[in-house]
OpenMM code with the backbone's topology and positions (N, CA, C; nanometers):
from openmm import Vec3, app, unit

residues = "GLN PRO CYS THR PRO PRO ALA CYS ASN ARG ALA ARG LYS ALA THR GLY PRO ASP GLY ILE SER SER ARG LEU LEU LYS SER CYS ALA ASP GLN LEU CYS GLY ILE PHE SER HIS MET PHE ASN LEU SER LEU ARG LEU GLY ARG VAL PRO GLN LEU TRP LYS THR SER CYS ILE VAL PRO VAL PRO LYS THR PRO HIS PRO LYS GLU LEU ASN SER THR GLN ARG PRO SER ILE HIS LEU SER GLY LEU LEU".split()
positions = [
    Vec3(11.7261, 7.9463, 7.6162),
    Vec3(11.6013, 7.9147, 7.6808),
    Vec3(11.5396, 8.0505, 7.7435),
    Vec3(11.3858, 8.0308, 7.7234),
    Vec3(11.3135, 8.1210, 7.7620),
    Vec3(11.3436, 8.1867, 7.9106),
    Vec3(11.3189, 8.3123, 7.9366),
    Vec3(11.3459, 8.3839, 8.0636),
    Vec3(11.2399, 8.4623, 8.1070),
    Vec3(11.1509, 8.4069, 8.1879),
    Vec3(11.0346, 8.4785, 8.2551),
    Vec3(11.0493, 8.4852, 8.4032),
    Vec3(11.0342, 8.6149, 8.4518),
    Vec3(11.0127, 8.6277, 8.5789),
    Vec3(10.9020, 8.5532, 8.6412),
    Vec3(10.9154, 8.4863, 8.7660),
    Vec3(10.7940, 8.4347, 8.8207),
    Vec3(10.6737, 8.5225, 8.8537),
    Vec3(10.6960, 8.6486, 8.8818),
    Vec3(10.5889, 8.7627, 8.8924),
    Vec3(10.4987, 8.7566, 8.7671),
    Vec3(10.5572, 8.7298, 8.6570),
    Vec3(10.4671, 8.7223, 8.5240),
    Vec3(10.3492, 8.6363, 8.5285),
    Vec3(10.3582, 8.5367, 8.6002),
    Vec3(10.2430, 8.4378, 8.5879),
    Vec3(10.1385, 8.4967, 8.6821),
    Vec3(10.1428, 8.6068, 8.7540),
    Vec3(10.0312, 8.6524, 8.8320),
    Vec3(9.9818, 8.7770, 8.7680),
    Vec3(9.9256, 8.7863, 8.6359),
    Vec3(9.8766, 8.8984, 8.5756),
    Vec3(9.7650, 8.9806, 8.6266),
    Vec3(9.6706, 8.9121, 8.7016),
    Vec3(9.5753, 8.9705, 8.7378),
    Vec3(9.5855, 9.0239, 8.9062),
    Vec3(9.7035, 9.0374, 8.9425),
    Vec3(9.7211, 9.0853, 9.0875),
    Vec3(9.7388, 9.2397, 9.0835),
    Vec3(9.6976, 9.2843, 9.2176),
    Vec3(9.7269, 9.4445, 9.2138),
    Vec3(9.8769, 9.4759, 9.2283),
    Vec3(9.9163, 9.5981, 9.1951),
    Vec3(10.0356, 9.6401, 9.2082),
    Vec3(10.0984, 9.6440, 9.3508),
    Vec3(10.2059, 9.6375, 9.3669),
    Vec3(10.2652, 9.6483, 9.5079),
    Vec3(10.3298, 9.7706, 9.5202),
    Vec3(10.4139, 9.8073, 9.6338),
    Vec3(10.4771, 9.9540, 9.6450),
    Vec3(10.5426, 9.9958, 9.5496),
    Vec3(10.6051, 9.9322, 9.4555),
    Vec3(10.6958, 9.9815, 9.3429),
    Vec3(10.6028, 10.0169, 9.2346),
    Vec3(10.4554, 9.9843, 9.2140),
    Vec3(10.3813, 10.0513, 9.1338),
    Vec3(10.3926, 9.9984, 8.9972),
    Vec3(10.4639, 9.8681, 8.9817),
    Vec3(10.4803, 9.7955, 8.8694),
    Vec3(10.3588, 9.6907, 8.8573),
    Vec3(10.2753, 9.7054, 8.7275),
    Vec3(10.1829, 9.5990, 8.7396),
    Vec3(10.2100, 9.4715, 8.6988),
    Vec3(10.1690, 9.3512, 8.7169),
    Vec3(10.2281, 9.2223, 8.6705),
    Vec3(10.1674, 9.2159, 8.5090),
    Vec3(10.0846, 9.2859, 8.4857),
    Vec3(10.0449, 9.2730, 8.3369),
    Vec3(10.1449, 9.3352, 8.2695),
    Vec3(10.2005, 9.4470, 8.2913),
    Vec3(10.3195, 9.5077, 8.2560),
    Vec3(10.4246, 9.4216, 8.2393),
    Vec3(10.4715, 9.3445, 8.3468),
    Vec3(10.5862, 9.2667, 8.3583),
    Vec3(10.5570, 9.1507, 8.2643),
    Vec3(10.4291, 9.0841, 8.2463),
    Vec3(10.4080, 8.9784, 8.1601),
    Vec3(10.4339, 9.0256, 8.0156),
    Vec3(10.3709, 9.1495, 7.9739),
    Vec3(10.3732, 9.1949, 7.8236),
    Vec3(10.5022, 9.2305, 7.7893),
    Vec3(10.5945, 9.2546, 7.8838),
    Vec3(10.7260, 9.2961, 7.8390),
    Vec3(10.8387, 9.2144, 7.8899),
    Vec3(10.8242, 9.0907, 7.9521),
    Vec3(10.8922, 8.9949, 7.9990),
    Vec3(11.0218, 8.9637, 7.9053),
    Vec3(11.0053, 8.9596, 7.7806),
    Vec3(11.1277, 8.9221, 7.6997),
    Vec3(11.2217, 9.0447, 7.6971),
    Vec3(11.1740, 9.1565, 7.7087),
    Vec3(11.2457, 9.2813, 7.6978),
    Vec3(11.3154, 9.2973, 7.8568),
    Vec3(11.2591, 9.2752, 7.9457),
    Vec3(11.3036, 9.3134, 8.0614),
    Vec3(11.3730, 9.2049, 8.1501),
    Vec3(11.3769, 9.0724, 8.0881),
    Vec3(11.4416, 8.9464, 8.1443),
    Vec3(11.5783, 8.9932, 8.1507),
    Vec3(11.6701, 9.0333, 8.0733),
    Vec3(11.8029, 9.0498, 8.0891),
    Vec3(11.8496, 9.1675, 8.1819),
    Vec3(11.7561, 9.2743, 8.1981),
    Vec3(11.7717, 9.3759, 8.3104),
    Vec3(11.7520, 9.3098, 8.4411),
    Vec3(11.6325, 9.2429, 8.4476),
    Vec3(11.6121, 9.1891, 8.5856),
    Vec3(11.7072, 9.0826, 8.6378),
    Vec3(11.7717, 9.0043, 8.5329),
    Vec3(11.8589, 8.9052, 8.5789),
    Vec3(12.0018, 8.9768, 8.6162),
    Vec3(12.0287, 9.0866, 8.5443),
    Vec3(12.1549, 9.1470, 8.6077),
    Vec3(12.1217, 9.2253, 8.7311),
    Vec3(12.0006, 9.2652, 8.7677),
    Vec3(11.9821, 9.3235, 8.8996),
    Vec3(11.9819, 9.2190, 9.0001),
    Vec3(11.9159, 9.0875, 8.9860),
    Vec3(11.9155, 8.9851, 9.0710),
    Vec3(12.0452, 8.9350, 9.1001),
    Vec3(12.1328, 8.9265, 8.9936),
    Vec3(12.2709, 8.8561, 9.0218),
    Vec3(12.3495, 8.9594, 9.0643),
    Vec3(12.3302, 9.0860, 9.0499),
    Vec3(12.4193, 9.1901, 9.1342),
    Vec3(12.3557, 9.2064, 9.2656),
    Vec3(12.2421, 9.1889, 9.3275),
    Vec3(12.2008, 9.1776, 9.4409),
    Vec3(12.2684, 9.0797, 9.5119),
    Vec3(12.2690, 8.9549, 9.4603),
    Vec3(12.3200, 8.8248, 9.5186),
    Vec3(12.4884, 8.8463, 9.5321),
    Vec3(12.5389, 8.9026, 9.4255),
    Vec3(12.6837, 8.9273, 9.4312),
    Vec3(12.7437, 9.0392, 9.5474),
    Vec3(12.6656, 9.1303, 9.5591),
    Vec3(12.6782, 9.2389, 9.6643),
    Vec3(12.6461, 9.2083, 9.7986),
    Vec3(12.5450, 9.0916, 9.8068),
    Vec3(12.4749, 9.0571, 9.9422),
    Vec3(12.3827, 9.1522, 9.9926),
    Vec3(12.3175, 9.2415, 9.8925),
    Vec3(12.2352, 9.3461, 9.9427),
    Vec3(12.1064, 9.3311, 9.8811),
    Vec3(11.9889, 9.3672, 9.9378),
    Vec3(11.8649, 9.3542, 9.8747),
    Vec3(11.8110, 9.5032, 9.8849),
    Vec3(11.7488, 9.5493, 9.7682),
    Vec3(11.6956, 9.6982, 9.7737),
    Vec3(11.5967, 9.6990, 9.8764),
    Vec3(11.5969, 9.8205, 9.9423),
    Vec3(11.4877, 9.8307, 10.0246),
    Vec3(11.3448, 9.8221, 9.9702),
    Vec3(11.2997, 9.8620, 9.8555),
    Vec3(11.1819, 9.8595, 9.7925),
    Vec3(11.1424, 9.7114, 9.7614),
    Vec3(11.2192, 9.6076, 9.7657),
    Vec3(11.1924, 9.4757, 9.7367),
    Vec3(11.1549, 9.4216, 9.8784),
    Vec3(11.1982, 9.4662, 9.9971),
    Vec3(11.1587, 9.4432, 10.1217),
    Vec3(11.0409, 9.5000, 10.1596),
    Vec3(10.9503, 9.5908, 10.0885),
    Vec3(10.8697, 9.6666, 10.1375),
    Vec3(10.7257, 9.6063, 10.0868),
    Vec3(10.6300, 9.6147, 10.1769),
    Vec3(10.4900, 9.5666, 10.1379),
    Vec3(10.3791, 9.6622, 10.1686),
    Vec3(10.2797, 9.6490, 10.1144),
    Vec3(10.1632, 9.7380, 10.1568),
    Vec3(10.0595, 9.6347, 10.2126),
    Vec3(10.0101, 9.6809, 10.3364),
    Vec3(9.9177, 9.6107, 10.3919),
    Vec3(9.7696, 9.6814, 10.3684),
    Vec3(9.6625, 9.6046, 10.3158),
    Vec3(9.5313, 9.6791, 10.2864),
    Vec3(9.4406, 9.5783, 10.3502),
    Vec3(9.3519, 9.6580, 10.4326),
    Vec3(9.2402, 9.5602, 10.4953),
    Vec3(9.1339, 9.5431, 10.3704),
    Vec3(9.1019, 9.4196, 10.3856),
    Vec3(8.9896, 9.3760, 10.2963),
    Vec3(8.8790, 9.3017, 10.3774),
    Vec3(8.7717, 9.3248, 10.3503),
    Vec3(8.6512, 9.2962, 10.4330),
    Vec3(8.6338, 9.1474, 10.4235),
    Vec3(8.5879, 9.0620, 10.5323),
    Vec3(8.5671, 8.9202, 10.5100),
    Vec3(8.4260, 8.8997, 10.4727),
    Vec3(8.3248, 8.9956, 10.4437),
    Vec3(8.1989, 8.9771, 10.4033),
    Vec3(8.1822, 9.0970, 10.3259),
    Vec3(8.0907, 9.0582, 10.2229),
    Vec3(8.0531, 9.1800, 10.1263),
    Vec3(8.0088, 9.3023, 10.1734),
    Vec3(7.9172, 9.2947, 10.2866),
    Vec3(7.8635, 9.4205, 10.3471),
    Vec3(7.8978, 9.4023, 10.5002),
    Vec3(8.0061, 9.4422, 10.5660),
    Vec3(8.0300, 9.4237, 10.7144),
    Vec3(7.9482, 9.5332, 10.7593),
    Vec3(7.9194, 9.4911, 10.9078),
    Vec3(7.8456, 9.5839, 10.9959),
    Vec3(7.9424, 9.6662, 11.0667),
    Vec3(8.0619, 9.6105, 11.1019),
    Vec3(8.1568, 9.6733, 11.1774),
    Vec3(8.2904, 9.6574, 11.1023),
    Vec3(8.3557, 9.7638, 11.1036),
    Vec3(8.5079, 9.7609, 11.0481),
    Vec3(8.6070, 9.7049, 11.1059),
    Vec3(8.6113, 9.6949, 11.2325),
    Vec3(8.7009, 9.6444, 11.3180),
    Vec3(8.7351, 9.4997, 11.3109),
    Vec3(8.6271, 9.4291, 11.3514),
    Vec3(8.6376, 9.2872, 11.3429),
    Vec3(8.6286, 9.1974, 11.2246),
    Vec3(8.5789, 9.2736, 11.0916),
    Vec3(8.5376, 9.1966, 10.9968),
    Vec3(8.6365, 9.2163, 10.8825),
    Vec3(8.7662, 9.2497, 10.9213),
    Vec3(8.8714, 9.2535, 10.8080),
    Vec3(8.9741, 9.1777, 10.8284),
    Vec3(9.0559, 9.1512, 10.7151),
    Vec3(9.1645, 9.0535, 10.7041),
    Vec3(9.2574, 9.1389, 10.6422),
    Vec3(9.3860, 9.1260, 10.6758),
    Vec3(9.4898, 9.1838, 10.5982),
    Vec3(9.5206, 9.1425, 10.4603),
    Vec3(9.5430, 9.2045, 10.3722),
    Vec3(9.6010, 9.1445, 10.2435),
    Vec3(9.7125, 9.2233, 10.1954),
    Vec3(9.8480, 9.1399, 10.1819),
    Vec3(9.9755, 9.2020, 10.1641),
    Vec3(10.0164, 9.2145, 10.0404),
    Vec3(10.0553, 9.3266, 9.9841),
    Vec3(10.0999, 9.3440, 9.8619),
    Vec3(10.2426, 9.3612, 9.8405),
    Vec3(10.3081, 9.2708, 9.7711),
    Vec3(10.4569, 9.2835, 9.7641),
    Vec3(10.5010, 9.3356, 9.6437),
    Vec3(10.6158, 9.3553, 9.6130),
    Vec3(10.6911, 9.4192, 9.4752),
    Vec3(10.6434, 9.2917, 9.3745),
    Vec3(10.6066, 9.3352, 9.2432),
    Vec3(10.5534, 9.2229, 9.1509),
    Vec3(10.7082, 9.1791, 9.0952),
    Vec3(10.8281, 9.2206, 9.1364),
    Vec3(10.9447, 9.1603, 9.0701),
    Vec3(11.0032, 9.0418, 9.1455),
    Vec3(10.9266, 9.0134, 9.2717),
    Vec3(10.9750, 8.8968, 9.3510),
    Vec3(10.8938, 8.7704, 9.3298),
] * unit.nanometer
topology = app.Topology()
chain = topology.addChain("A")
for resn in residues:
    res = topology.addResidue(resn, chain)
    for name in ("N", "CA", "C"):
        topology.addAtom(name, app.Element.getBySymbol(name[0]), res)
């Protein structure tokens, strides 16, 4: 059966704190599937989640194209690891 990580479906998203683009994950899904399966299974077996998987980047995004004030016209955009 084909094995593709869920992150590979989001090929146009920005990279997260790990710096791995979802375009790369999608193009290399067949080669990386076994490695990621091993990492996820090891994480489950040990009961530990790597710190990088729990890290996110919060980026302020303007609500309007040309904001007059920066404080009240921004919303947070959270970038998570592309592996999750």
